SERO-4910 file (N, C-alpha, C, O; in steps of 0.05 Angstrom, whole numbers):
BEGIN
 pado doro    nc1    nc2    nc3   cac1   cac2   cac3    cc1    cc2    cc3    oc1    oc2    oc3
  Met    A   -193   -243   -113   -181   -217   -126   -154   -209   -114   -157   -208    -90
  Lys    A   -130   -202   -119   -115   -198   -112   -116   -165   -107   -121   -150   -127
  Tyr    A   -112   -154    -83   -120   -133    -73   -145   -126    -70   -152   -103    -78
  Leu    A   -157   -139    -63   -194   -132    -57   -205   -159    -40   -208   -155    -16
  Asp    A   -209   -176    -46   -215   -191    -21   -199   -191      7   -212   -192     28
  Glu    A   -168   -189      6   -158   -183     27   -165   -168     41   -170   -175     64
  Phe    A   -167   -143     32   -184   -104     31   -204   -115     53   -200   -113     77
  Arg    A   -219   -123     46   -249   -134     58   -258   -155     69   -282   -162     71
  Asp    A   -229   -171     82   -241   -185    104   -253   -171    132   -246   -151    145
  Pro    A   -275   -191    137   -286   -169    162   -267   -173    183   -263   -154    198
  Val    A   -250   -199    187   -250   -208    218   -222   -190    219   -216   -186    242
  Ala    A   -203   -178    200   -182   -164    196   -194   -135    204   -183   -120    220
  Ala    A   -218   -130    191   -234   -103    198   -240   -100    224   -231    -81    236
  His    A   -253   -115    235   -265   -111    263   -242   -109    283   -243    -98    305
  Ala    A   -218   -124    272   -192   -118    289   -183    -86    294   -177    -70    312
  Leu    A   -186    -88    274   -169    -52    270   -184    -30    280   -178     -8    288
  Val    A   -217    -46    277   -237    -24    298   -229    -20    323   -226      2    333
  Glu    A   -225    -44    335   -218    -49    357   -184    -43    365   -173    -48    387
  Gln    A   -177    -35    349   -147    -23    357   -154      6    352   -137     21    361
  Ile    A   -175     18    341   -175     54    336   -192     53    357   -205     73    354
  Arg    A   -203     37    384   -224     39    393   -211     49    418   -217     70    430
  Asp    A   -192     31    424   -173     22    444   -161     44    452   -163     55    474
  Arg    A   -140     54    426   -128     81    421   -141    114    427   -129    134    434
  Ala    A   -166    111    423   -173    135    430   -189    137    453   -206    123    464
  Thr    A   -176    163    459   -185    169    494   -214    190    485   -228    194    505
  Arg    A   -223    201    463   -231    217    457   -249    221    431   -241    206    414
  Gln    A   -269    234    423   -283    233    397   -265    252    376   -259    275    381
  Trp    A   -256    237    350   -237    263    335   -251    256    309   -262    237    297
  Thr    A   -244    279    306   -264    286    264   -236    284    253   -214    290    261
  Leu    A   -248    273    227   -233    268    214   -245    273    184   -269    270    180
  Met    A   -233    278    172   -250    292    138   -238    276    114   -218    289    106
  Glu    A   -242    252     98   -242    243     65   -243    259     52   -266    268     51
  Val    A   -225    272     37   -231    286     15   -231    264    -26   -218    271    -46
  Cys    A   -247    244    -22   -252    230    -37   -271    221    -41   -272    203    -23
  Gly    A   -302    220    -60   -323    214    -58   -319    179    -56   -331    168    -38
  Gly    A   -309    169    -68   -304    138    -67   -286    131    -39   -282    107    -34
  Gln    A   -276    150    -23   -277    138      1   -306    144     16   -312    131     36
  Thr    A   -320    163      7   -343    165     27   -357    141     19   -360    124     37
  His    A   -366    135     -3   -380    114     -9   -373     92      5   -389     82     20
  Ser    A   -347     81      2   -330     57     17   -343     69     49   -361     54     57
  Ile    A   -337     91     68   -342     88     95   -370     88    102   -375     82    126
  Ile    A   -392     95     81   -418     96     91   -432     64     74   -449     48     82
  Arg    A   -419     64     55   -431     27     51   -423     11     67   -441     -3     77
  Asn    A   -397      6     77   -396     -3     99   -393     -7    122   -384    -27    133
  Gly    A   -402     13    130   -415     22    154   -393     29    180   -399     25    203
  Ile    A   -368     38    170   -343     46    177   -348     71    196   -343     73    220
  Asp    A   -355     81    188   -377    105    201   -388    105    226   -384    123    241
  Gln    A   -410     73    234   -423     71    244   -407     50    269   -414     53    293
  Leu    A   -383     27    261   -371     19    279   -358     32    290   -353     24    312
  Leu    A   -342     66    280   -324     83    295   -343     96    316   -331    100    337
  Asp    A   -363    102    314   -398    120    323   -381    126    354   -372    107    368
  Gly    A   -380    155    363   -369    159    384   -337    155    391   -325    157    413
  Val    A   -326    147    366   -297    158    366   -284    171    351   -265    186    355
  Val    A   -297    163    327   -283    175    294   -313    196    279   -331    184    266
  Glu    A   -312    219    283   -335    231    270   -323    229    236   -301    241    236
  Phe    A   -327    221    213   -318    231    185   -333    254    182   -354    254    195
  Ile    A   -327    273    168   -344    303    152   -326    293    136   -303    285    138
  His    A   -352    296    105   -349    286     85   -334    315     71   -345    337     76
  Gly    A   -306    314     52   -307    337     39   -310    339     12   -314    317      0
  Pro    A   -308    363     -4   -315    368    -22   -293    345    -46   -277    356    -61
  Gly    A   -297    311    -46   -282    295    -63   -296    293    -86   -283    280   -102
  Cys    A   -315    300    -93   -321    292   -115   -334    304   -130   -357    311   -127
  Pro    A   -305    312   -165   -305    328   -177   -335    332   -197   -342    352   -208
  Val    A   -344    315   -196   -378    315   -206   -387    334   -194   -394    354   -207
  Cys    A   -388    334   -172   -405    349   -150   -395    378   -156   -407    397   -166
  Val    A   -372    378   -149   -364    410   -145   -353    421   -176   -341    442   -176
  Thr    A   -359    405   -204   -371    421   -219   -388    455   -222   -411    460   -216
  Pro    A   -373    468   -230   -396    493   -228   -420    501   -241   -419    513   -263
  Leu    A   -440    496   -231   -466    505   -240   -465    518   -274   -479    509   -293
  Glu    A   -442    543   -274   -447    557   -299   -425    537   -319   -427    537   -343
  Val    A   -411    527   -311   -401    501   -328   -417    484   -340   -418    485   -365
  Ile    A   -435    465   -323   -452    446   -331   -482    467   -357   -493    457   -377
  Asp    A   -484    494   -346   -500    507   -363   -484    509   -391   -499    512   -410
  Arg    A   -458    508   -398   -442    517   -420   -443    486   -428   -448    483   -452
  Ala    A   -440    469   -418   -442    446   -436   -461    439   -445   -461    427   -467
  Leu    A   -491    446   -423   -514    443   -444   -523    463   -474   -537    459   -494
  Thr    A   -505    485   -465   -508    503   -495   -490    499   -517   -493    509   -539
  Ile    A   -464    478   -508   -451    471   -530   -463    445   -535   -455    435   -556
  Ala    A   -481    429   -520   -479    402   -529   -509    407   -542   -519    387   -554
  Ala    A   -520    423   -542   -547    428   -563   -537    437   -591   -554    433   -609
  Arg    A   -521    444   -597   -517    453   -619   -520    432   -638   -511    411   -629
  Asp    A   -532    430   -666   -531    416   -683   -497    402   -697   -490    380   -705
  Glu    A   -492    414   -696   -460    413   -713   -434    392   -681   -412    381   -682
  Val    A   -449    395   -664   -438    379   -635   -429    345   -636   -438    335   -657
  Ile    A   -420    333   -627   -418    315   -616   -423    321   -591   -415    345   -590
  Phe    A   -432    315   -568   -415    312   -534   -409    295   -525   -423    275   -526
  Cys    A   -390    295   -516   -375    269   -508   -376    272   -478   -383    295   -471
  Ser    A   -372    259   -462   -374    255   -431   -370    228   -418   -373    206   -430
  Phe    A   -364    231   -393   -371    213   -378   -392    205   -367   -402    224   -354
  Gly    A   -407    180   -365   -433    180   -351   -443    193   -326   -464    201   -316
  Asp    A   -419    191   -321   -429    216   -291   -441    236   -295   -460    240   -280
  Met    A   -437    255   -316   -443    282   -321   -465    285   -325   -477    303   -313
  Leu    A   -478    269   -341   -506    270   -361   -533    284   -340   -547    303   -343
  Arg    A   -530    261   -315   -549    270   -294   -551    290   -271   -567    294   -253
  Val    A   -524    302   -283   -516    329   -261   -532    351   -268   -536    351   -292
  Pro    A   -544    372   -253   -572    381   -254   -552    416   -272   -528    419   -269
  Gly    A   -565    429   -282   -557    448   -294   -574    478   -284   -582    477   -261
  Ser    A   -579    502   -298   -594    509   -284   -621    501   -287   -634    496   -267
  Arg    A   -627    500   -301   -654    480   -323   -653    449   -324   -669    432   -315
  Glu    A   -636    447   -334   -639    418   -344   -615    405   -347   -596    419   -343
  Asp    A   -610    378   -352   -583    359   -351   -584    350   -373   -605    345   -384
  Leu    A   -555    344   -386   -543    326   -410   -566    314   -419   -576    321   -440
  Phe    A   -577    291   -400   -597    270   -415   -616    288   -427   -625    281   -449
  Ser    A   -625    315   -414   -648    325   -433   -642    333   -451   -662    340   -464
  Val    A   -618    337   -464   -616    359   -491   -611    327   -505   -617    324   -529
  Arg    A   -601    302   -490   -604    279   -514   -639    271   -517   -654    260   -533
  Ala    A   -639    278   -503   -678    268   -506   -686    287   -526   -703    280   -542
  Arg    A   -675    316   -526   -682    322   -548   -673    323   -579   -680    338   -597
  Gly    A   -658    305   -577   -651    297   -611   -615    303   -612   -601    294   -630
  Gly    A   -605    320   -587   -573    332   -578   -566    302   -586   -580    281   -584
  Asp    A   -530    305   -599   -522    286   -593   -501    285   -583   -479    291   -593
  Val    A   -506    271   -551   -493    273   -527   -483    238   -522   -500    220   -515
  Arg    A   -464    234   -526   -455    203   -518   -433    201   -492   -416    219   -487
  Val    A   -436    182   -480   -419    172   -467   -398    158   -467   -406    135   -469
  Val    A   -375    158   -465   -352    145   -472   -329    138   -443   -324    149   -422
  Tyr    A   -323    123   -451   -303    111   -429   -277    117   -423   -263    105   -407
  Ser    A   -270    142   -442   -239    147   -444   -237    177   -461   -254    181   -478
  Pro    A   -225    190   -458   -218    217   -472   -213    208   -500   -220    219   -520
  Leu    A   -199    184   -497   -188    182   -532   -212    171   -544   -213    174   -568
  Asp    A   -238    157   -529   -252    146   -541   -268    175   -563   -278    171   -585
  Ala    A   -267    198   -549   -277    224   -557   -262    234   -591   -274    244   -610
  Val    A   -233    227   -589   -213    238   -607   -216    214   -634   -215    220   -658
  Arg    A   -220    190   -623   -241    170   -639   -254    186   -654   -247    196   -675
  Ile    A   -269    189   -646   -305    193   -654   -299    225   -673   -314    233   -692
  Ala    A   -280    235   -664   -272    268   -676   -259    257   -707   -271    261   -728
  Ala    A   -242    247   -705   -228    227   -735   -247    215   -746   -241    213   -770
  Asp    A   -270    202   -741   -283    184   -759   -312    195   -760   -331    181   -765
  Asn    A   -312    229   -753   -328    256   -766   -316    273   -765   -310    281   -742
  Pro    A   -306    285   -786   -298    301   -789   -319    333   -806   -311    355   -814
  Asp    A   -337    325   -805   -361    339   -818   -377    359   -794   -392    378   -795
  Lys    A   -361    338   -764   -368    346   -744   -350    364   -718   -326    366   -717
  Glu    A   -364    374   -703   -341    387   -675   -352    375   -654   -376    374   -646
  Val    A   -325    362   -646   -326    341   -622   -321    339   -596   -306    320   -592
  Val    A   -326    349   -579   -321    364   -548   -326    349   -521   -349    342   -515
  Phe    A   -312    345   -511   -302    328   -491   -306    340   -465   -294    359   -455
  Phe    A   -324    326   -458   -328    343   -424   -299    327   -405   -292    305   -398
  Gly    A   -289    354   -405   -255    347   -383   -260    350   -352   -252    371   -343
  Val    A   -272    335   -336   -277    340   -311   -260    322   -282   -267    300   -273
  Gly    A   -246    332   -275   -237    311   -261   -219    326   -235   -211    349   -238
  Phe    A   -214    311   -210   -184    324   -194   -156    311   -215   -153    305   -238
  Glu    A   -145    311   -200   -125    301   -212   -112    280   -226    -94    283   -241
  Thr    A   -128    251   -216   -134    231   -225   -135    232   -255   -116    221   -266
  Thr    A   -153    244   -270   -163    234   -299   -141    254   -313   -131    251   -335
  Ala    A   -139    274   -294   -127    297   -316   -103    293   -335    -99    306   -355
  Pro    A    -86    271   -326    -67    260   -343    -78    245   -378    -70    250   -401
  Ala    A    -98    227   -369   -109    213   -393   -129    252   -402   -120    263   -422
  Asn    A   -141    260   -394   -145    283   -417   -134    305   -424   -145    323   -437
  Ala    A   -107    305   -414    -80    309   -429    -72    293   -447    -69    308   -466
  Met    A    -69    275   -454    -58    253   -472    -69    258   -496    -58    255   -517
  Ser    A   -110    274   -490   -125    262   -511   -114    286   -523   -104    283   -546
  Val    A   -114    317   -508   -105    335   -531    -74    340   -548    -68    357   -564
  Leu    A    -62    319   -537    -37    318   -552    -41    299   -565    -34    306   -587
  His    A    -51    272   -568    -66    263   -589    -81    277   -618    -74    276   -641
  Ala    A   -102    289   -608   -114    301   -624    -94    317   -639    -95    315   -664
  Gln    A    -75    334   -629    -53    355   -645    -39    340   -659    -36    346   -682
  Arg    A    -26    320   -651    -15    295   -675    -32    283   -690    -22    264   -702
  Leu    A    -54    286   -694    -69    277   -718    -73    300   -728    -82    296   -750
  Gly    A    -70    329   -722    -76    338   -742   -106    352   -735   -112    373   -745
  Leu    A   -121    340   -718   -156    345   -718   -165    373   -709   -167    374   -685
  Val    A   -169    393   -721   -185    415   -717   -215    414   -707   -228    434   -702
  Asn    A   -224    391   -706   -244    396   -705   -254    378   -670   -277    375   -662
  Phe    A   -233    370   -658   -237    368   -623   -233    392   -608   -215    409   -610
  Ser    A   -254    391   -591   -237    408   -570   -250    405   -540   -271    393   -542
  Met    A   -245    412   -513   -243    399   -498   -264    427   -477   -260    451   -481
  Leu    A   -281    419   -460   -291    439   -443   -274    434   -411   -291    421   -398
  Val    A   -256    438   -399   -249    432   -382   -247    439   -351   -233    457   -343
  Ser    A   -260    424   -335   -265    434   -312   -247    415   -286   -259    400   -271
  His    A   -224    419   -285   -208    399   -273   -204    420   -248   -201    443   -254
  Val    A   -203    413   -223   -196    416   -197   -172    400   -179   -167    376   -182
  Leu    A   -160    417   -161   -132    408   -151   -136    400   -121   -146    420   -111
  Val    A   -135    388   -109   -142    378    -71   -134    393    -61   -148    410    -49
  Pro    A   -104    392    -62    -93    412    -44    -98    442    -37    -92    451    -15
  Pro    A   -106    455    -54   -113    481    -49   -147    486    -38   -156    508    -29
  Ala    A   -164    457    -42   -191    468    -22   -184    448     -3   -205    440      7
  Met    A   -163    436      7   -158    426     37   -151    460     62   -156    465     86
  Thr    A   -136    479     37   -120    496     51   -148    517     49   -151    536     65
  Ala    A   -166    510     30   -194    528     38   -209    520     62   -223    538     73
  Ile    A   -210    495     74   -227    483     87   -212    488    113   -227    486    132
  Leu    A   -185    494    121   -176    489    145   -165    515    152   -153    519    173
  Ser    A   -170    540    128   -168    564    129   -197    576    149   -198    596    164
  Ser    A   -219    555    143   -245    565    144   -242    577    179   -224    570    195
  Pro    A   -265    597    185   -270    601    212   -283    575    227   -278    571    250
  Thr    A   -301    556    212   -325    552    214   -301    518    211   -311    496    217
  Asn    A   -276    517    203   -265    488    207   -269    480    235   -271    493    256
  Arg    A   -268    443    226   -272    424    259   -251    404    243   -247    382    253
  Val    A   -239    410    220   -221    375    212   -202    377    223   -189    398    223
  Gln    A   -193    356    237   -178    352    265   -151    333    245   -128    329    253
  Gly    A   -162    327    223   -146    306    215   -156    297    175   -179    298    167
  Phe    A   -139    291    164   -145    290    140   -148    252    131   -138    236    146
  Leu    A   -157    246    114   -148    226    101   -148    223     76   -170    217     66
  Ala    A   -130    227     63   -126    236     41   -127    221     20   -125    198     27
  Ala    A   -133    224    -16   -138    208    -23   -117    191    -49   -107    204    -67
  Gly    A   -115    166    -46    -97    144    -63    -90    156    -97    -69    158   -108
  His    A   -107    160   -104   -106    160   -130    -98    182   -135    -90    185   -159
  Val    A    -95    207   -117    -95    234   -131    -63    241   -123    -50    259   -132
  Cys    A    -54    220   -102    -36    218    -89    -13    203   -110     10    211   -114
  Ser    A    -27    179   -122     -8    167   -140     -7    174   -167      8    164   -183
  Val    A    -26    196   -171     -8    213   -190     14    239   -194     35    243   -206
  Met    A     -4    254   -177     21    277   -152     40    278   -139     57    296   -137
  Gly    A     34    240   -121     55    245   -107     41    257    -82     17    266    -82
  Thr    A     63    258    -53     58    264    -25     57    282    -12     43    292      6
  Asp    A     85    288    -33     91    312    -19     88    344    -25    107    358    -19
  Gln    A     67    355    -36     54    364    -29     34    370    -13     18    389    -14
  Tyr    A     35    355      1     19    354     27     36    358     56     27    357     79
  Gly    A     59    364     47     84    374     64     70    404     79     59    412    100
  Pro    A     77    412     59     67    443     73     48    448     83     50    469     95
  Leu    A     16    434     83     -6    437     96      1    427    125    -11    439    142
  Val    A     18    407    132     23    394    149     28    418    174     18    422    196
  Glu    A     52    432    156     70    447    170     54    464    182     53    466    206
  Arg    A     40    479    163     25    498    161     -1    497    183      1    513    201
  Tyr    A    -14    488    184    -33    482    204    -31    465    221    -42    475    240
  Arg    A    -27    453    224     -2    429    244    -34    411    245    -51    416    262
  Val    A    -38    392    226    -59    379    224    -46    345    207    -35    345    185
  Pro    A    -51    320    224    -45    299    206    -46    295    191    -61    278    200
  Ile    A    -46    290    160    -51    271    138    -47    252    136    -23    249    132
  Val    A    -60    228    135    -53    207    114    -73    187     89    -95    181     81
  Val    A    -53    186     86    -62    182     50    -67    143     51    -55    123     59
  Thr    A    -89    150     39    -95    111     33   -118    109     23   -131    128     16
  Gly    A   -125     86     20   -136     70    -14   -167     73     -2   -175     93     10
  Phe    A   -178     56     -6   -214     59    -30   -226     35     -6   -248     42      3
  Glu    A   -218      9      4   -231    -11     14   -237     -7     34   -241     16     42
  Pro    A   -238    -25     48   -244    -22     75   -227    -26     89   -237    -15    110
  Leu    A   -203    -35     97   -181    -48    116   -155    -16    101   -138     -4    114
  Asp    A   -162    -14     73   -155     15     65   -154     40     93   -138     52    108
  Leu    A   -182     38     88   -188     55     96   -186     57    140   -179     77    153
  Leu    A   -193     35    146   -186     30    174   -163     32    189   -158     34    213
  Glu    A   -144     28    161   -113     35    174   -102     54    175    -84     59    191
  Gly    A   -114     72    154   -115     99    147   -123    119    174   -110    137    184
  Val    A   -151    108    182   -155    122    205   -143    103    230   -135    116    249
  Arg    A   -142     85    231   -119     78    255    -89    104    259    -84    116    280
  Gln    A    -74    107    234    -48    122    236    -58    147    246    -45    155    265
  Ala    A    -87    167    234    -99    192    236    -94    189    267    -76    200    279
  Val    A   -118    168    279   -119    174    313    -90    168    321    -81    185    337
  Asp    A    -78    153    316    -51    149    334    -37    175    335    -28    183    357
  Leu    A    -35    193    310    -18    226    309    -38    234    329    -29    243    349
  Leu    A    -69    232    327    -73    253    340    -69    250    366    -60    270    379
  Glu    A    -73    229    378    -72    224    399    -44    231    418    -43    237    442
  Thr    A    -26    230    401     -2    239    402      5    263    415     15    269    436
  Gly    A     -6    278    386     -6    308    385     19    317    368     34    336    372
  Thr    A     21    289    337     37    294    326     26    305    297     12    291    283
  Pro    A     34    327    291     14    323    249     49    321    249     69    328    261
  Glu    A     36    300    221     54    289    201     31    281    186      6    282    189
  Leu    A     56    270    162     47    265    128     54    227    138     74    214    144
  Arg    A     28    223    135     35    183    124     28    174    104      5    179     96
  Asn    A     44    159     91     27    148     73     22    121     86     39    107     94
  Ala    A     -7    116     85    -13     91     83    -30     74     61    -52     62     63
  Tyr    A    -16     77     46    -19     66     21      1     57     -9     -3     53    -33
  Pro    A     25     57      9     41     49     -6     49     34    -30     68     35    -45
  Arg    A     29     20    -30     34     -5    -47     22     17    -79     32     12   -101
  Ala    A     13     28    -77      9     54    -99     12     79   -105      5     91   -125
  Val    A     24     85    -85     36    112    -71     61    116    -68     73    102    -53
  Ser    A     71    133    -80     96    148    -69    101    179    -63     89    197    -74
  Ala    A    121    181    -45    124    218    -43    122    235    -76    110    255    -81
  Ala    A    143    215   -102    144    236   -121    121    227   -139    108    247   -147
  Gly    A    110    201   -149     77    202   -158     86    188   -189    102    171   -196
  Asn    A     70    202   -200     82    197   -225     93    229   -241     79    248   -247
  Thr    A    121    225   -244    133    246   -259    124    253   -277    115    275   -281
  Val    A    123    231   -297    121    231   -338     93    243   -335     88    264   -347
  Ala    A     75    232   -319     45    247   -318     44    281   -310     30    299   -320
  Gln    A     61    282   -294     63    310   -284     79    325   -301     72    348   -305
  Gln    A     95    317   -311     98    330   -336     83    342   -356     81    366   -363
  Thr    A     69    315   -366     52    326   -390     27    340   -373     13    354   -389
  Leu    A     20    341   -351      1    359   -353     12    385   -342     -7    401   -339
  Ala    A     43    401   -331     51    411   -337     60    426   -360     72    448   -360
  Asp    A     50    408   -386     53    427   -408     31    430   -426     34    444   -446
  Val    A     11    420   -420    -23    426   -429    -33    432   -418    -57    431   -426
  Phe    A    -30    442   -391    -47    455   -362    -38    481   -358    -14    484   -365
  Thr    A    -47    497   -351    -34    524   -335    -58    514   -301    -79    502   -300
  Val    A    -42    525   -282    -57    530   -263    -71    557   -259    -59    578   -260
  Val    A    -99    557   -252   -116    571   -245   -139    583   -224   -154    567   -212
  Asp    A   -140    607   -220   -168    602   -193   -188    576   -210   -183    563   -230
  Arg    A   -206    576   -194   -233    559   -204   -250    556   -185   -248    550   -162
  Gln    A   -274    562   -203   -305    556   -187   -312    538   -179   -318    522   -197
  Trp    A   -315    528   -148   -325    503   -141   -355    509   -136   -366    528   -125
  Arg    A   -365    488   -145   -396    494   -132   -404    484   -111   -401    462   -102
  Gly    A   -418    507   -102   -425    507    -73   -409    524    -52   -415    535    -31
  Ile    A   -380    520    -69   -371    534    -48   -358    569    -47   -359    587    -31
  Gly    A   -343    565    -85   -345    598    -91   -313    593   -105   -300    573   -111
  Met    A   -309    616   -106   -274    614   -121   -252    609    -98   -250    619    -75
  Ile    A   -239    594   -110   -220    583    -83   -183    583   -109   -177    566   -126
  Pro    A   -169    608   -101   -159    611   -109   -133    590   -123   -125    573   -107
  Gln    A   -121    590   -148    -99    573   -156   -111    545   -153    -97    529   -140
  Ser    A   -137    534   -162   -155    505   -153   -153    484   -167   -158    460   -164
  Gly    A   -141    506   -196   -155    495   -217   -131    493   -240   -108    500   -237
  Trp    A   -145    477   -272   -128    467   -290   -148    489   -316   -172    496   -315
  Ala    A   -131    493   -332   -138    501   -355   -126    502   -377   -102    508   -374
  Leu    A   -133    498   -399   -116    490   -417    -97    514   -425   -106    536   -430
  Ser    A    -75    508   -427    -45    533   -431    -44    539   -460    -49    527   -481
  Lys    A    -36    562   -453    -43    581   -487    -26    564   -512    -21    575   -533
  Arg    A    -19    543   -509      1    527   -524    -24    512   -542    -25    505   -565
  Tyr    A    -44    511   -518    -69    493   -537    -98    501   -536   -119    487   -535
  Ala    A    -95    530   -538   -119    547   -535   -135    532   -559   -160    530   -559
  Ala    A   -119    521   -577   -148    521   -601   -154    498   -586   -150    483   -605
  Phe    A   -158    485   -572   -170    460   -561   -191    460   -541   -203    439   -537
  Asp    A   -199    490   -525   -217    506   -513   -237    501   -523   -240    504   -548
  Ala    A   -257    491   -507   -290    488   -531   -306    518   -514   -327    528   -523
  Glu    A   -295    526   -494   -301    554   -481   -295    572   -499   -313    589   -502
  Ile    A   -266    575   -519   -264    600   -521   -282    584   -557   -299    599   -566
  Arg    A   -278    562   -571   -285    556   -592   -314    563   -597   -321    568   -620
  Phe    A   -338    561   -567   -359    555   -575   -368    588   -567   -388    597   -577
  Gly    A   -352    606   -549   -354    632   -535   -380    626   -520   -403    626   -527
  Val    A   -365    618   -494   -392    608   -477   -385    610   -452   -397    603   -432
  Gly    A   -359    624   -458   -351    631   -418   -362    656   -416   -344    670   -406
  His    A   -385    671   -421   -395    687   -401   -413    685   -389   -424    703   -375
  Leu    A   -422    651   -397   -445    646   -373   -447    640   -348   -430    623   -340
  Glu    A   -462    648   -333   -462    646   -301   -491    648   -304   -505    655   -322
  Val    A   -496    636   -277   -513    626   -264   -511    634   -228   -491    643   -217
  Ser    A   -538    625   -216   -539    627   -187   -545    593   -179   -556    578   -195
  Glu    A   -537    585   -156   -542    561   -145   -573    567   -134   -579    591   -130
  Ser    A   -590    548   -131   -610    545   -126   -610    554    -84   -593    547    -68
  Ala    A   -625    564    -82   -621    566    -55   -641    545    -33   -644    550     -9
  Asp    A   -648    528    -44   -661    502    -36   -637    477    -30   -637    456    -17
  Cys    A   -619    488    -45   -601    461    -51   -574    472    -22   -565    494    -19
  His    A   -568    447     -5   -554    466     17   -523    438      4   -514    425     23
  Ala    A   -514    433    -16   -493    414    -24   -466    427    -21   -445    414    -19
  Gly    A   -468    459    -20   -448    468    -14   -436    466     21   -414    466     31
  Glu    A   -459    466     31   -446    462     63   -434    439     77   -417    437     95
  Val    A   -456    410     56   -444    385     61   -420    387     46   -400    375     55
  Leu    A   -415    401     23   -379    389      5   -353    406     35   -329    401     37
  Gln    A   -372    425     53   -345    434     64   -343    422     89   -326    427    107
  Gly    A   -368    398     91   -362    378    121   -382    400    145   -380    395    169
  Met    A   -398    421    137   -417    436    156   -435    420    163   -445    422    185
  Leu    A   -445    397    141   -482    392    146   -472    367    135   -453    365    119
  Lys    A   -488    346    146   -480    324    140   -511    324    116   -529    341    116
  Pro    A   -508    299     99   -530    299     77   -557    296     89   -577    305     77
  Asn    A   -559    284    113   -587    276    117   -601    295    140   -621    293    154
  Glu    A   -577    319    134   -589    342    162   -602    361    141   -617    377    153
  Cys    A   -603    366    108   -606    377     97   -639    377     97   -650    355     95
  Pro    A   -655    398     99   -685    395     96   -696    385     77   -718    374     81
  Ala    A   -682    385     45   -688    375     37   -681    348     26   -689    343      3
  Phe    A   -670    334     38   -655    304     41   -679    287     30   -692    278     49
  Gly    A   -689    280      8   -702    247      9   -732    263      9   -752    249      3
  Lys    A   -734    282     14   -769    299      3   -762    312    -32   -763    298    -52
  Thr    A   -756    336    -32   -749    348    -54   -725    349    -56   -714    371    -60
  Cys    A   -716    335    -56   -690    322    -70   -680    295    -68   -672    285    -47
  Thr    A   -683    280    -99   -670    247    -93   -661    246   -113   -665    263   -130
  Pro    A   -645    221   -115   -636    218   -145   -642    217   -169   -628    218   -189
  Arg    A   -675    213   -162   -698    222   -184   -692    255   -202   -687    263   -225
  Asn    A   -696    265   -179   -708    287   -185   -686    309   -166   -696    324   -149
  Pro    A   -665    310   -170   -639    327   -141   -640    349   -152   -646    355   -175
  Leu    A   -629    367   -122   -636    397   -133   -601    399   -139   -589    416   -152
  Gly    A   -590    375   -127   -553    389   -128   -537    359   -148   -548    340   -159
  Ala    A   -506    367   -145   -503    334   -160   -493    318   -142   -491    294   -146
  Thr    A   -486    330   -122   -477    313    -97   -501    288    -94   -494    265    -91
  Met    A   -531    296    -95   -551    279   -102   -546    253   -124   -553    230   -122
  Val    A   -529    268   -148   -539    241   -166   -508    233   -173   -506    211   -185
  Ser    A   -484    245   -167   -458    233   -176   -452    207   -166   -462    205   -143
  Ser    A   -442    188   -172   -435    158   -166   -417    164   -140   -417    149   -122
  Glu    A   -403    188   -140   -395    200   -116   -402    210    -98   -389    209    -77
  Gly    A   -426    224    -99   -439    240    -87   -442    237    -49   -451    215    -44
  Ala    A   -437    249    -32   -440    246     -6   -471    237     -3   -480    220     12
  Cys    A   -483    249    -17   -518    261    -13   -527    227    -26   -542    212    -13
  Ala    A   -514    219    -52   -530    195    -61   -515    178    -39   -534    165    -30
  Ala    A   -493    170    -24   -483    161    -15   -503    147     12   -514    125     14
  Tyr    A   -502    167     29   -525    173     37   -559    165     42   -572    162     63
  Tyr    A   -566    166     16   -594    161      5   -599    128     -4   -619    114     -6
  His    A   -568    123    -10   -585     90    -14   -560     78      5   -556     55     -1
  Phe    A   -546     85     22   -531     66     34   -539     65     64   -539     45     79
  Arg    A   -546     90     70   -551    107    100   -569     80    112   -558     71    132
  Arg    A   -591     67    105   -611     48    113   -594     24    120   -610     10    134
  Leu    A   -585     18    120   -572     -4    123   -557    -11    153   -541      6    161
  Thr    A   -560    -31    166   -549    -38    188   -529    -61    192   -530    -84    183
  Ile    A   -516    -51    204   -493    -71    214   -496    -94    222   -506    -96    244
  Gly    A   -489   -116    207   -484   -141    206   -470   -161    198   -453   -154    182
  Ala    A   -472   -192    206   -446   -207    193   -436   -211    180   -414   -223    183
  Gly    A   -449   -199    153   -443   -196    127   -432   -168    109   -425   -165     86
  His    A   -434   -148    135   -426   -117    132   -409   -120    152   -410   -126    175
  Val    A   -389   -113    134   -354    -95    147   -362    -67    158   -345    -52    168
***
């Protein structure tokens, strides 16, 4: 398959590994800010292949994982209402709130539906005028354009029974928070290619200049990631803080300007809580005043709900790169995918889930 099989070639992968090992004179610490990249690194054993040369610490790159606990509880409160059809992507249904998850609400008779596009939720609203249809809009910049388009489409259709519970977060402010932390160990970043395909690479330049760290934009297949690591290690070895695009087949400096214009119209930048991390200024999107009528938080009056995280869950330390998932005392014991303490164990992009499912693999002939 084009752009798939050739980027999983084990011979080419091992050649890149050797180039990285030959170039490195010490161990460097890199952070990937994408849960998909985390899973690819762990599933393909890239961290093991580069052991002693590169330490990967896994950042807050899973939007499901950083969705605040109080937002989950707001979703649960809305979804339990008799007049509501609550629509969400499937990866949110197992994410635990303070007491339960969306699957539990559905098991009790709540109309909770998995959709594959926010436009599916708009269609459901059009087909069910006697119901309130709510879409759970979660994600980074990658999923935001489609969510924004669903609001525009609902407005054009004149739907008064469609709304969105928004929990969008932005990557650069999170990177800023990590780099500003007194516990920061990150020496270079692998930036998420899908985010940059929307927003471009220009927004990362100021981070490079301010913190003097290299940032390499990369994709998600093994060769994409290894090439990103190769370039990052080269920049670190030469002491060159620079922004590089190692994913040019999908990413440009400007990004998708049409999508950006839509985002600027529908959303406004706000301070946002990150689950396990806390408040990061100007790190999220909310619906702008122009589209406040579609804001489910306002429509259902749930903005006041606030809860505290479990003291037993160390997901916040994992998301900040302070702790590896398997170093958490609860990992694989009191916290499993079946009975998770936090979202990082159940999200398809969660670092804890990656370690739980793939960490037992060993390097072999069929394993890049």
